[in-house]
C-alpha positions, -999 to 999 in steps of 0.1 A, spaced: 282 394 -111 249 376 -104 264 361 -73 263 379 -39 294 400 -34 306 381 -3 302 347 -21 320 360 -52 350 372 -33 351 342 -10 352 318 -40 378 340 -57 401 339 -26 397 301 -26 413 294 -59 433 326 -67 462 332 -43 496 347 -48 510 336 -15 521 299 -20 526 294 17 489 301 24 479 278 -4 500 249 10 485 254 45 450 254 30 457 223 10 470 206 41 438 215 60 417 200 31 438 169 30 437 166 68 399 168 69 396 144 41 419 118 58 402 123 91 367 117 77 380 88 55 396 71 85 366 77 108 341 62 84 363 32 77 372 24 113 336 28 125 324 5 97 350 -21 107 341 -19 144 304 -22 135 313 -53 115 333 -68 143 304 -61 168 279 -76 143 301 -107 138 307 -113 175 270 -109 182 261 -134 156 286 -159 170 275 -154 205 238 -158 194 249 -190 176 254 -205 210 229 -187 233 192 -179 227 174 -146 224 155 -151 257 159 -177 285 131 -186 308 138 -202 342 124 -204 377 139 -182 403 138 -207 431 149 -239 413 144 -261 383 116 -258 358 89 -285 362 65 -298 336 87 -282 309 70 -300 280 37 -282 286 55 -249 292 75 -253 261 44 -260 239 27 -229 253 57 -206 247 61 -219 211 26 -205 204 35 -169 215 37 -142 190 73 -135 178 86 -169 191 102 -190 163 116 -217 185 117 -231 221 141 -256 235 146 -270 271 181 -273 285 199 -285 316 231 -266 326 258 -274 351 295 -268 357 314 -301 355 349 -315 351 357 -334 319 388 -357 318 406 -378 293 437 -401 297 460 -371 294 442 -339 307 413 -324 326 392 -293 320 363 -276 337 335 -269 313 299 -257 312 278 -287 303 245 -283 283 219 -310 283 198 -305 251 173 -322 229 188 -322 194 154 -318 178 145 -287 197 181 -272 199 182 -266 162 153 -242 166 172 -218 189 209 -223 181 232 -223 151 256 -248 166 245 -274 140 259 -252 113 294 -253 129 300 -290 133 333 -302 120 327 -339 129 294 -356 135 262 -338 145 239 -331 175 216 -358 161 242 -384 171 234 -376 207 208 -402 214 191 -410 248 211 -435 269 239 -436 243 260 -413 265 275 -394 236 290 -359 239 297 -330 216 327 -308 225 345 -277 210 375 -281 188 398 -264 213 386 -286 242 392 -317 220 427 -305 214 434 -299 251 420 -333 260 438 -350 231 406 -368 220 389 -375 186 355 -387 176 350 -422 191 373 -416 221 361 -419 257 360 -390 282 348 -390 318 324 -364 332 327 -356 369 298 -337 385 298 -317 417 271 -340 431 282 -364 457 272 -401 458 276 -425 487 297 -456 479 314 -483 500 346 -463 496 329 -432 511 316 -400 495 327 -396 459 317 -373 431 294 -387 405 312 -398 374 302 -412 340 320 -423 308 309 -406 276 319 -411 240 329 -382 218 303 -382 190 307 -347 176 332 -318 175 322 -282 167 341 -250 159 323 -217 169 355 -196 165 349 -182 200 374 -193 226 349 -193 255 327 -218 236 353 -239 217 373 -246 249 348 -245 277 315 -259 266 301 -294 259 267 -309 249 250 -341 258 214 -354 254 188 -339 277 179 -374 290 215 -383 297 220 -349 315 190 -357 337 204 -390 347 239 -377 353 228 -347 374 198 -364 390 172 -338 379 145 -363 372 122 -347 346 131 -311 356 152 -287 334 172 -256 341 151 -236 318 137 -230 282 156 -211 255 135 -190 231 144 -177 196 124 -146 184 119 -133 149 136 -100 160 166 -103 183 163 -66 193 128 -72 205 142 -96 232 145 -71 261 109 -60 257 96 -96 252 114 -108 283 98 -81 304 63 -89 290 69 -126 296 78 -121 333 46 -100 338 25 -126 322 39 -157 339 43 -142 374 71 -134 398 83 -171 402 98 -170 367 129 -152 355 133 -142 318 167 -131 307 174 -117 272 207 -120 253 217 -83 259 213 -86 296 232 -119 298 261 -103 279 257 -68 292 294 -64 303 308 -76 269 286 -54 247 291 -24 270 328 -28 266 325 -30 228 303 1 228 327 20 251 356 10 228 337 23 198 330 56 214 366 60 226 379 52 190 354 78 176 367 105 200 403 97 193 400 97 155 379 129 157 411 147 168 424 142 132 396 163 119 401 188 148 438 192 139 429 197 103 404 224 114 432 242 132 452 241 100 422 257 83 421 283 110 458 290 105 454 294 67 425 319 72 445 339 97 474 341 73 451 350 45 435 378 65 470 392 73 479 390 36 447 407 24 445 435 49 450 461 22 422 445 1 399 444 31 406 481 38 398 491 3 366 471 3 356 488 36 363 523 21 341 514 -9 312 507 15 314 470 23 301 463 58 320 443 85 294 415 82 300 411 45 338 409 52 331 383 78 310 363 54 338 363 28 361 343 50 334 321 65 324 311 30 360 305 20 368 283 51 335 265 49 340 257 13 374 241 20 358 221 49 330 209 27 354 198 -1 376 179 24 346 163 40 329 152 8 362 137 -5 367 119 28 331 106 28 335 94 -8 368 75 -2 356 62 32 323 48 18 341 31 -11 367 15 12 342 5 38 321 -13 11 350 -31 -4 375 -37 25 364 -74 29 375 -81 -7 404 -56 -9 422 -69 22 428 -104 9 442 -89 -23 466 -68 -2 476 -99 18 482 -119 -14 502 -90 -29 526 -87 0 526 -124 10 515 -121 47 483 -124 67 471 -93 87 449 -115 109 463 -150 110 436 -177 115 457 -194 142 460 -162 163 427 -144 157 392 -159 160 380 -136 132 406 -140 105 391 -113 82 380 -77 85 342 -75 85 326 -42 76 291 -28 84 286 6 69 258 25 86 241 56 72 238 73 107 276 70 112 282 86 78 258 115 86 273 121 121 308 122 107 298 144 78 278 170 98 304 170 126 333 176 102 315 205 84 306 221 118 342 219 129 353 236 96 326 264 101 336 270 137 373 272 127 364 302 104 349 323 131 381 337 148 397 346 114 365 361 100 359 382 131 395 395 129 390 404 93 357 423 101 375 443 129 402 456 105 401 495 103 408 509 69 430 538 82 452 514 102 455 489 74 464 516 47 487 537 69 519 522 55 507 514 20 
């Protein structure tokens, strides 16, 4: 009897019960907490993985920071680019020309966002060169009028490498036949697959010099894209860049440019966390029910302990200890299984697909044909602490009821 009395009795009530119904309810509460924590950690890790994968794919096409002029095109971009490349944290700088155009083939037409780039500089700020299925950006040479398009766009147009497409710009030119949009024939030199619908079906790349001739921008560019050594430093860097260069320049970071998308992902993650937390909450109610039933079953024992001099606070602690212990056991088991699954789901899911002979995420339907996982320690701590707190709070009503039992009333009919 070296343990405190309330701890000793609380532990004894946990594993020694004559009433099987109470034991089943307690077991259900432990299993409920375990399953809730297990599902929460797994789902949050998967959602973190999807967010990380989508961010990586988006940043494979766009840069961390984009510098442009507020009132028009950027002049003397070569000098500006060389200066920016010397800035601290800047790993790459590339000029670009951007415009909405219409691209047509013999069988179809599609509106796309055209990017005029220098292949030598573009590799410094973009990962598109890693996603080429046919050809490469280096095939886009000045005055060769070659174009790189996404795999879905190529499918819609029905073209392959070596085929001709026509680019139609919104700029008007005067001809003997009247005012006509400016058009130019290009040869498909490369096809890429970013596994993002917006990019694979609605973007195209040509050489910077060809874009300047097509869009009549002379030696001006739309802006300069920058790649930093830390993508999360981009918002702070863009603010510093605007202050240093002056009000005529506009610096936009990747988070600002995709603010709506990432806000939606964050909101979905929060909503999923709240919804799945109800599993733990329901399990906590089961725990409360088991404690209330135990208090009713042990009224005589409580009355005897009170007559022997045990204080109401000690009685209260007995049931708080018991309920908290059940909550801790369920939480730790859930954390254990959740962490194991989150760390192995990327290898476990293909085995399940092979076992049952079907694909959970078919590659022809989903752009991410596997389940990525990114287990974060702060998520594990939040779920663990939140689950234990729910279990402790669930013990309060039952423990207060036990402490309020009067020995005379409880022993009247015994």
